[in-house]
ZAMILUM-558310 format. One record per residue (C-alpha): x, y, z; residue in one letter; residue number from 1. Coordinates in steps of 0.25 Angstrom, whole numbers. Layout:
BEGIN
+-------+-------+-------+--------+-----+
:  east : north :    up : residu : num :
+-------+-------+-------+--------+-----+
:     X :     Y :     Z :      A : NUM :
...
+-------+-------+-------+--------+-----+
***
This chain:
BEGIN
+-------+-------+-------+--------+-----+
:  east : north :    up : residu : num :
+-------+-------+-------+--------+-----+
:   107 :   138 :   -60 :      M :   1 :
:   112 :   128 :   -50 :      K :   2 :
:   127 :   129 :   -46 :      K :   3 :
:   133 :   116 :   -51 :      R :   4 :
:   141 :   109 :   -41 :      L :   5 :
:   153 :   100 :   -43 :      P :   6 :
:   151 :    85 :   -42 :      S :   7 :
:   152 :    80 :   -28 :      P :   8 :
:   156 :    66 :   -34 :      E :   9 :
:   170 :    72 :   -36 :      H :  10 :
:   171 :    80 :   -24 :      A :  11 :
:   185 :    75 :   -21 :      D :  12 :
:   191 :    81 :   -34 :      T :  13 :
:   184 :    94 :   -32 :      L :  14 :
:   193 :   106 :   -29 :      S :  15 :
:   191 :   113 :   -15 :      L :  16 :
:   183 :   124 :   -22 :      N :  17 :
:   174 :   115 :   -29 :      A :  18 :
:   172 :   107 :   -17 :      L :  19 :
:   168 :   119 :    -9 :      R :  20 :
:   158 :   123 :   -21 :      G :  21 :
:   152 :   109 :   -20 :      L :  22 :
:   150 :   109 :    -5 :      V :  23 :
:   144 :   124 :    -6 :      T :  24 :
:   135 :   120 :   -17 :      G :  25 :
:   130 :   107 :   -10 :      L :  26 :
:   127 :   116 :     3 :      L :  27 :
:   119 :   126 :    -6 :      E :  28 :
:   111 :   115 :   -12 :      R :  29 :
:   109 :   108 :     2 :      S :  30 :
:   104 :   122 :     8 :      Q :  31 :
:    94 :   124 :    -4 :      Q :  32 :
:    89 :   110 :    -3 :      A :  33 :
:    86 :   112 :    12 :      E :  34 :
:    79 :   125 :     9 :      A :  35 :
:    70 :   118 :    -1 :      R :  36 :
:    68 :   107 :     9 :      L :  37 :
:    64 :   117 :    20 :      A :  38 :
:    54 :   124 :    10 :      K :  39 :
:    48 :   111 :     6 :      L :  40 :
:    46 :   106 :    20 :      E :  41 :
:    39 :   120 :    23 :      A :  42 :
:    30 :   118 :    11 :      D :  43 :
:    27 :   104 :    15 :      N :  44 :
:    23 :   108 :    29 :      I :  45 :
:    14 :   119 :    24 :      Q :  46 :
:     7 :   110 :    14 :      L :  47 :
:     5 :   100 :    25 :      R :  48 :
:    -2 :   110 :    33 :      E :  49 :
:   -10 :   115 :    21 :      E :  50 :
:   -14 :   101 :    18 :      N :  51 :
:   -19 :    98 :    33 :      A :  52 :
:   -27 :   111 :    32 :      A :  53 :
:   -33 :   107 :    19 :      L :  54 :
:   -37 :    93 :    24 :      R :  55 :
:   -43 :    99 :    36 :      L :  56 :
:   -51 :   109 :    28 :      E :  57 :
:   -55 :    97 :    18 :      N :  58 :
:   -60 :    89 :    30 :      T :  59 :
:   -68 :   101 :    36 :      R :  60 :
:   -75 :   103 :    22 :      L :  61 :
:   -78 :    89 :    20 :      K :  62 :
:   -85 :    89 :    34 :      L :  63 :
:   -92 :   102 :    30 :      E :  64 :
:   -97 :    96 :    17 :      N :  65 :
:  -102 :    84 :    24 :      Q :  66 :
:  -110 :    92 :    34 :      L :  67 :
:  -116 :   101 :    22 :      L :  68 :
:  -120 :    88 :    15 :      R :  69 :
:  -127 :    83 :    27 :      D :  70 :
:  -134 :    96 :    29 :      E :  71 :
:  -139 :    96 :    14 :      I :  72 :
:  -144 :    81 :    16 :      A :  73 :
:  -151 :    85 :    29 :      R :  74 :
:  -158 :    97 :    22 :      L :  75 :
:  -162 :    88 :    10 :      K :  76 :
:  -168 :    78 :    20 :      N :  77 :
:  -159 :    68 :    15 :      L :  78 :
:  -155 :    56 :    24 :      P :  79 :
:  -142 :    57 :    32 :      P :  80 :
:  -129 :    51 :    28 :      R :  81 :
:  -127 :    37 :    32 :      P :  82 :
:  -116 :    35 :    43 :      P :  83 :
:  -102 :    33 :    38 :      F :  84 :
:   -98 :    19 :    37 :      R :  85 :
:   -84 :    14 :    35 :      A :  86 :
:   -81 :     7 :    21 :      S :  87 :
:   -76 :    -7 :    23 :      G :  88 :
:   -61 :    -3 :    22 :      M :  89 :
:   -59 :     0 :    36 :      E :  90 :
:   -64 :   -13 :    41 :      R :  91 :
:   -55 :   -20 :    31 :      A :  92 :
:   -43 :   -14 :    36 :      T :  93 :
:   -46 :   -16 :    51 :      E :  94 :
:   -39 :   -28 :    58 :      A :  95 :
:   -46 :   -41 :    56 :      S :  96 :
:   -54 :   -48 :    68 :      P :  97 :
:   -47 :   -58 :    76 :      A :  98 :
:   -56 :   -69 :    72 :      N :  99 :
:   -51 :   -68 :    57 :      H : 100 :
:   -39 :   -76 :    54 :      V : 101 :
:   -29 :   -67 :    50 :      A : 102 :
:   -19 :   -70 :    38 :      G : 103 :
:   -28 :   -81 :    32 :      R : 104 :
:   -37 :   -78 :    21 :      K : 105 :
:   -48 :   -87 :    16 :      K : 106 :
:   -42 :   -94 :     3 :      P : 107 :
:   -50 :   -92 :   -10 :      R : 108 :
:   -53 :  -101 :   -21 :      G : 109 :
:   -50 :  -116 :   -22 :      P : 110 :
:   -41 :  -115 :   -10 :      K : 111 :
:   -53 :  -115 :     0 :      L : 112 :
:   -52 :  -130 :     2 :      D : 113 :
:   -37 :  -131 :     6 :      V : 114 :
:   -40 :  -133 :    20 :      D : 115 :
:   -51 :  -143 :    19 :      R : 116 :
:   -49 :  -158 :    16 :      V : 117 :
:   -62 :  -165 :    13 :      S : 118 :
:   -57 :  -179 :    11 :      R : 119 :
:   -44 :  -187 :    10 :      Q : 120 :
:   -43 :  -197 :    -2 :      E : 121 :
:   -31 :  -206 :    -4 :      I : 122 :
:   -29 :  -211 :   -19 :      L : 123 :
:   -22 :  -224 :   -22 :      R : 124 :
:   -15 :  -227 :   -34 :      I : 125 :
:    -9 :  -240 :   -40 :      D : 126 :
:     7 :  -240 :   -40 :      A : 127 :
:    14 :  -244 :   -53 :      L : 128 :
:    19 :  -258 :   -53 :      D : 129 :
:    33 :  -258 :   -59 :      P : 130 :
:    32 :  -272 :   -64 :      A : 131 :
:    20 :  -267 :   -73 :      Q : 132 :
:    29 :  -256 :   -80 :      G : 133 :
:    26 :  -241 :   -79 :      D : 134 :
:    11 :  -242 :   -81 :      R : 135 :
:     1 :  -246 :   -70 :      P : 136 :
:    -7 :  -258 :   -73 :      A : 137 :
:   -20 :  -256 :   -80 :      V : 138 :
:   -32 :  -264 :   -76 :      E : 139 :
:   -40 :  -270 :   -88 :      Q : 140 :
:   -55 :  -268 :   -86 :      P : 141 :
:   -63 :  -280 :   -87 :      D : 142 :
:   -70 :  -283 :  -100 :      Q : 143 :
+-------+-------+-------+--------+-----+
***
């Protein structure tokens, strides 16, 4: 069972004996925490070394497995494996060529004609005549 320490919030009201107990308890806990931390760091280093060894072994076994597959294919008179080709993802992440305009994408949809003006048309309207009222004059068709 852990030794219960006095509350450090009210350290100014503690007696000298209680204050010594508080400091001693805190030092003990600090030393225990440091010991646990050192053990965890040592375990971490050991696990990293073990992980590196396992990765190396895994790579070696993959290579050996591929060599055995190639030998089986050769013994069965199967055609050789095609050469390794990159997927397209490597090309997509490379820098774009200089002739490509950077930062400007081709617009999609009805915005395609934003920069193109095919003709200019001026529309004229008849202004309202204030003497006629608020309605424009309506011409009567000839009968």
